[in-house]
C-alpha positions in Angstrom: 185.2 -218.5 150.2 181.5 -219.7 149.8 182.5 -221.2 146.1 185.8 -222.8 147.2 183.7 -224.9 149.9 180.8 -225.7 147.8 183.4 -226.3 145.1 185.4 -228.8 147.6 182.2 -230.5 148.7 181.2 -231.0 145.1 184.4 -232.5 143.8 184.1 -236.0 145.5 180.2 -236.4 143.9 181.1 -235.4 140.6 184.1 -237.5 140.9 182.2 -240.5 142.4 179.7 -239.4 139.4 182.1 -240.2 136.8 183.5 -243.1 138.5 180.6 -245.3 139.2 178.3 -247.2 137.1 174.8 -246.0 136.6 173.0 -248.5 137.3 175.2 -248.5 141.1 174.1 -244.6 141.7 170.7 -245.7 140.6 170.5 -248.4 143.2 170.4 -245.7 145.9 168.1 -243.3 145.7 167.5 -242.2 149.8 167.6 -242.4 152.6 164.4 -245.7 152.2 167.1 -248.0 150.7 169.4 -248.3 153.9 166.9 -247.8 156.5 164.1 -249.9 157.3 161.2 -248.7 159.9 158.1 -251.1 161.6 156.4 -251.5 164.3 157.6 -253.9 166.9 154.0 -254.8 167.8 151.5 -255.0 164.5 148.1 -254.4 166.6 147.2 -253.1 169.6 144.1 -252.9 172.1 143.2 -250.6 174.8 140.2 -248.6 176.4 139.5 -244.9 175.9 141.1 -242.9 178.1 144.3 -245.9 178.4 147.9 -244.8 177.9 149.1 -247.0 175.2 153.3 -247.4 174.0 154.2 -249.2 171.6 157.8 -249.3 169.9 159.2 -248.2 166.3 162.2 -250.3 165.3 165.2 -249.0 162.9 167.2 -251.3 160.7 170.1 -249.8 159.3 172.4 -251.0 156.3 176.0 -251.9 157.8 178.5 -248.9 157.3 175.7 -246.5 157.1 174.2 -244.2 160.3 171.8 -241.9 161.1 172.0 -238.6 163.2 170.6 -238.6 166.8 167.1 -237.0 167.2 167.6 -233.1 168.1 170.9 -232.9 166.1 171.3 -229.1 164.8 173.7 -229.8 162.2 171.8 -232.4 160.6 168.5 -234.0 160.0 168.0 -236.4 162.9 165.6 -238.9 163.1 162.6 -238.1 164.3 158.7 -240.3 164.5 155.9 -238.4 163.4 152.3 -238.5 163.6 150.1 -238.7 160.3 147.6 -236.2 159.5 144.6 -238.8 160.5 146.9 -240.2 163.4 143.6 -240.6 166.4 145.4 -240.4 169.7 146.6 -238.0 171.8 149.5 -236.3 173.9 152.1 -238.5 171.6 155.3 -238.4 173.0 158.6 -240.5 171.8 162.1 -241.1 173.3 164.6 -241.7 170.7 168.1 -243.2 170.8 170.8 -241.1 172.4 173.3 -242.0 170.0 177.1 -242.5 169.9 179.0 -239.1 169.8 180.9 -239.1 166.3 182.3 -235.9 163.4 180.9 -235.5 160.2 182.5 -232.9 158.2 184.3 -231.8 161.0 181.3 -231.3 163.0 180.6 -233.1 165.9 177.5 -235.1 166.2 175.4 -238.0 167.2 174.8 -240.9 165.5 172.6 -244.1 165.9 173.9 -247.5 163.8 173.0 -250.9 163.4 169.4 -251.7 164.9 167.8 -249.4 167.2 164.4 -248.7 169.1 161.9 -245.6 168.9 159.8 -245.8 172.2 156.2 -244.2 171.6 153.4 -243.2 174.0 149.7 -241.7 173.6 146.7 -241.5 175.0 143.4 -243.1 173.6 141.0 -239.9 173.5 137.5 -241.0 175.4 136.0 -239.6 171.9 137.2 -242.2 169.7 134.6 -244.6 168.8 135.4 -248.4 169.5 136.5 -250.7 166.8 139.7 -250.9 165.1 141.8 -247.5 164.2 144.8 -247.5 161.6 147.7 -245.8 163.5 150.1 -244.2 161.1 153.3 -242.3 161.9 156.4 -241.4 159.4 160.1 -242.1 160.4 162.4 -239.1 159.2 165.5 -240.4 158.1 168.9 -238.9 156.5 171.3 -242.0 156.6 174.7 -240.8 155.7 178.4 -243.0 155.5 181.7 -241.9 155.8 181.8 -239.9 152.3 178.4 -238.8 152.2 174.3 -238.3 152.8 171.9 -239.9 151.1 168.6 -237.6 150.4 166.2 -237.4 153.9 163.4 -240.2 153.6 160.3 -240.2 155.9 159.5 -243.9 156.0 155.7 -245.4 156.7 154.7 -247.1 160.4 151.7 -248.1 160.6 149.8 -250.2 163.3 146.4 -251.3 164.2 144.7 -250.1 167.6 141.5 -251.6 168.4 139.5 -249.6 170.7 137.5 -251.6 173.4 
């Protein structure tokens, strides 16, 4: 049973590889080729102890979709602070998505232009000056037939602590 499922999933990929010219296959390497992430604000200013909010925009190419945050069947979109993230109490709210189905599984999909809203607190101990706030957006883009390799899209903004 497992072999027949694996074979059923691999045959379309092998057929695609055989019928698609090599340059076309090389053009799409991963989800980062069809999804772009950027901070809506490139710079923020805040006092120590202040809660800040910022948005990260996602631009998903036509005919592609992502899975909503928290999807249990596939890799859902996730905003993850970098190891050098200087803020505390980070939280993010994600687009809910629209109900859909992929390989017979019910999923929540997001398409087009979307916004992730984030917030965090500037620690009292953070020195005044400019600090880099680095995050990564985990995405896996799929169309109606296949999924690309997941990617972590870097997002960076400057925080000036007063």
